N, C-alpha and C positions, 0 to 999 in steps of 0.2 A: 550764329545769327539765324533767326527764323525768317523764312521767305514765304511768299504767297503767290507764286506764279501759277497761272492757270495751265490746264493740260494743253490748250491750244498754244500758249506761249512756249511751253516746254518742248513742243514739236520742232521749234527752231533750235538747231544745234548750238548756236551762239548763246542763246538765252540759257539753254541747259548747262552749258559750260560755265557761264557767269553765275548761275544759281549754285553750282557746286563750289565755286570760289567763295561766294558770299556766305555760304553755310559754314565754312571753316573759320570765319572771323568770330572771335569770342570777346570783342570790345576791350581787350586788355590795355590798349594804349601804348604798348611798348614801341610801336612805330613812331609815335610823336617825338620820342627822344632823339631820333636820328633823321627826322624829316627836315630838310633845309628850309623849305618855305614856312613850316610851322615855327622853326627857330627864328626866322627873320620877321615874320608877320604876327605870330602869336595868336592866330585865329584857328579854332578847332576845325573849321571847314577847309582850312589850308593844310590839314594833316591827312594822312592816308585814311585814318578812321573816319574823319569827317567827310571826305570825298566818297568813301564807301557807302555811307548813309545816303548821300545825295544821288549816287549812281543807282543804288537799290531802289529808291523811290521813283526815279525816272524810268528805269526799265520795268519795274513791277507794274506801274500804272500806264505803261505804254504812252506816256504823255510827251507833248512837245516840250523840249528842254527850255527851262526858263533862264533868264539872264544870270541869276545867282549861280545856278548849277554850272553853266558854261564858264563863268568867270573862274570858279574854283578848280574846275577840271583843267582849264587852260593854264592855270598857274602851276600845275604839277610838272615837275622836271622830268619825270620818268627816270630819276636817278636810281631807283630801286633799292635805296638804303633800307627801306621798310621791309623788303623781301628778305634781306640778310638778317634783320632784327626779329621778324615775326616768329614766335614759337609755335604757331599753328599751321605754318606752311601755306599761308594765303598767297595765291599767285596774283598779286596786285597788277603785274605787268599786263596779263591777258585781260583783266577786268577793265583797266583804264583804257586800253586799246579798243576794247569793245565800246566803251562809253564814247570815245572820240569818234568812232565810226558812226554811232547812233546820232551824235550831235551833228556831224557833218551832213547826214542824210535828212535830219528833221528840224534843224534850226537855221533860221535865216539871219546871218550876221549883218551888222552895219556895213554899208557899202565899202568903206575904207578897209575894213578888216577882210572882206571878201576879196577885194582887189589885191591886197597885200599877200594873202595866203595863196591865191591863185598865181600871182607873179613868182613867189618863191618856189612853188611847186613846178613851175614851168622853166625855171632857170637853174636852181641849185643842182638838180640831178644830172645836168647836161654840161659836160666840160666846156664845150665851145661857147655855149650861151653864157655860162658862168664867167668865163674869161672876158667876154665882151661886156658883161655887166660890171665886172671889176674895173675895167678900163673906164667905163662911164662914171663909176663912183670916184675914181681918182681925179677925173676932170671936175667933178662936182664938189670935191672936198672943200674948196674955199667958201662955198655957200652953206656948208653944214650947220653953222651956228644959228641960221634963221629957219632951218627946216623943222618939221614936226619931229617929236622925239624918236619915233620908230624909224622914220626915213633917215634922220640924222645918224642913228646908230648903225644902220646898214651902210651908209656912206663911210662912216669912220671905221667900220669893220674891214674895209678893203685895204690890203697891204699896199705900202708905197711902191713896191716892186713885185712883179709877177715873173716867175721863171719861164723860159721858153718851154714848149711841150717836149717831153722826153720820148725819144725813139723807143725806149724800153717798154713804154706803155702800149705799144702796138701789138696786135696778135702775132705771136712767134714762140719759138721754143729755145730756151737757153740750156746748153748741155752742162752736165755736172762737171766739176773739176775733179779729176781722178776717178776713182771707182764710184759708180752711181749706187747710192743706197736708198734713195727715195725719188719718186716722180710726183711732183706737186703742181697744182695750179695756184697762181697768185692772183688774188682779187685786187685789181688796180684801182677800183673805185670810181668816183666822179669828181667831187669838189677837190679831193686831195691831189688829183692830177693837174689841177689848175693852180692850187695854192702852194704846193710843196712837192716838186718832182724828186727831190733828194731822197725821200722816204722809200719809195718803191725801188729806186736805183740801188740804195744801200741794202734793201731786203733781198733783192736778186743776187747781189754780190755775196752777201752773207750765206744764203742758201746754197748757192753754187759751190762756194768754198768748202761747204760741209757735206758735199756729195749729193746734192739735190738737183735733179733736172727740173727746171722751172718752166711751166707752160703759162703763157698769157692767152687764154682761150678766146677764140673769135666769137663775138656776139655777147660776151659778158660786159657788164657795166655797173650802173648804180644798183645797190642792194635793195633799194625801196624803202629804207628806214625813214628818210626825211618825210616822204608822203604818207607812209604808214602811220607815223605818230601825229600826223595832221588829220587822220581819219579818212584820208583819200584812198580807200581800199582798192578800187579798180586800178588806179594809176600805180600804186605800190606793187600790186600783184603782177601787173604787166612787166614792170622792171624785174621783179624777182623771177618770173617765169623765163625771161630771157637768160638769166644766169643759170637757172636749173637746166635748161636745154643745152646751153653752151658747155657746162661742166659735165653733164651726163654724156655728151658726145665724146669727151676725153675718157670718161670712166669706161664707156663701152668700146673705146678704141684701144689705146695702149694702157689704159688704167691709170688711176690716181691713188696715191697713198694718203693725200690730204689736200684740202683746199685752204691755202694759207691766207690769213687776213691780218693786216697790220693796222687797221683802224677799228678799235674795239666797239665803237657804236655800230658799225656794219656787222661785226662778228656776232654780236648779240642777236641781231635780226636774222642773219643767215642761219644761225643755229636754231632759230625758231621757225624756219620754213616748214618743217614737218607739221607743226601745229597750224600755221597759216593756211596750208593747202590740204589739210586732212580731209576736207569734204569736197575737194576739187579733183579734176582728172589727173593732175600731176602729183597726186598724193604720194605715191610710191617713190617717184623720182625725188620729190622734195625731201622725203625722209632720208634717202641716201645722202643727199647733199648736206643735210643737217648733221648727219653722223660724221661726214668727212671734214666739215668745217673746223678749223683750229686757229687759234691766235698764234702769231709768230713765236711768242714765248713758249707755247706748248710744244711746238715743233722743235725749237732749239733745245728744250729740255730733254728731248728724245735723242739728240745728237751730242757728241762729245765736243764741247766748245774748244776750238783750236786757238788759244790765246798766243799771239805773236808780239803784240805791242801793248802790254798792260799799262793802264793809266791810273796812277794813284791820285785821282781827283775827287773832290767832294761833290757828290751828285744827290740832289734832293729829288726823291722819287714821288711823282704825283700819280696816285692810283686812280685811273679813270673810273667813274661810276659804272659804266657799261662793262668794264673788265672785272672789277672786284665784286660788284653786286649782280650785274646782268649775267656774267659768265662764271662767277665765283672763282676767278683766278686772282689770287692775292699774293702768292709767294714767288712764283716763277720769275717775273721780271727782276725782282730784287736779287734773287739767287744768281741769275745770269750776270747781272751787273757786278755783283761781288766777285764772282768767278773770273770776270774780265779785269779785275784789279781795282775797280772803283770803290770808294768809300761811300756807302749808301746811307743817306739821311732820310728820316721820315718826319713829316710834320706832326705837330702835336695832335691834330684831329684828322687822321688820314682818310676817314670816310666822308669828309666834307666835300660837297659838290662845288665845282668851280663856276657853275652857272652858265656854261656853254650849252649843253644839252640839245644838240642838233640846231633847230631854228629858234630855240628858246631865247637866246641872247638878242635875237632880232625882233621877236614878238613880245617879249617881256623884259625890255631893257633895264628898267629900274631895279627889279628884283635881281636880275642877272648881275648888274653892276655891284650890288651889295655883296653877293656871294663871291664874285671875282676878287673884290678887295679883301674879304676875309681869307680866302684861299691863298692869295699872294702873300699876305702878312704871315701866315703860318709857314709857308715855304721859305720866305726870306729870313724868318727867325732862325732857321737852321744854318744860316750863313753859307750857302752853297756856291760852288763855282759854276755849276750847271744844274738846270732843272730837266728832268727826264719824264716823258709820258708816252703812252701808247695809243694816243687818239688825236687826230689832227684838230678836231674841234677844241679840245682842251688846250692844245699847244697854241692855237691862235688866240684863245681867250686869255690865257695866262700871259702869253708873250706880249699882249697889248698893254699890260700894266706893270711890267717889270723890266729892269735892265739886265737881269740875269739871262744868259742864253737858254732857250728852251729847245731841247733836242729830242727826237724820237729815240726810244730805247734801241731799236734796230740799228740806227745810225751809230750809236756808241758801241754796240757789239761788233758792227762791221769794222769800225776803227780799231778796236782792240784785237781783232783777229786778222789784221793785215790790210784793211781798207783805208781810204783817205780820211784825214781829219775832217769832221763835219764842217761845212762852210759856215754854218750858223755861229760857230765858235770864234771865227775870225782870228784876230790876234789877242783877244781878251783872255784867252785861256792858253797857257803854255803847255805844250805836249811834253811828255816824259822823253828823255833821251834814250 
């Protein structure tokens, strides 16, 4: 793609980077075949190629974003299926993130949208605030039918029950069982600590059982992904910087072999810290953290899975977009589940997004609902006993529309290697003798 940025514009590192991305696009349209919003809406401007044209025009002319451009950029899920499909290596993730930042800085949204986005940014990344908001949503649920669509969707998103805080999420060190083979930091996250404490608990047991000393670093918290994808760069970088400093304190202390992440949406962002901070004072430290960051499935593939309680159950594996496209991890979780004795089933359209996408299901509820229904239909068509995923957002989204238990991959691996049966399975799934 030909671009026409001025020398003055190119002096901005962000513009220079976006220019390089734009120039790689050859207009082939391969991305439209796998773009969920294009499949649902059928509008060229709701495809990666269409959004690239809009973003190019906006940045090249340094203009105030118009309503049309904002609408179509907002509709992007950042599922990154287009990145996996693109034969030219277009880094669409960095381009759309730059566009969102530019829009946030230069476009005045309607008052309702401004309040909604600001509220989400001040609640979701903070566990205690998020818990309080969920309690409020539970109380307000009877009024949901008469609420505006976006508010109604947020109220209905709240689970009927919230687990109590887990003591395992507090800063501490868990010793390895037996001989220590790795020393790792576990990212405990933000929303996950409020919505589902079983995931981190299971991950800690699983890692310890396989010879890992597990550190929950003091000062680490939200990865910054939620605000980063809303274009709120200052807030997202503040969250990310806290993590970088917390983990580097461990690196410079007793050392770390990996930073383990069990929420793939967070993992994609942490692995991108090196790019996010490349022109900032923490550039070197951010690059180290990005190199150390690994999904739980990557770490477990490096260890020998100690199966003690194999379960011959039918598991439909949902490959989260942030894992298969954002991190290009497509095989590891399925291999681990198979090695643990499970029969792994794949939906007919495995790259299809479930429509969760961070805050997308709250801000674009109609499109999100269509994608959720399509995803659940393809998963249920495999007739599974369990649905497995590696991302809390996907788990909440899919779980809200199916009666099949939705369980994190780490919980199933923990169970098969000697841990307790996941509570989500209840009595609906019979364990092997």
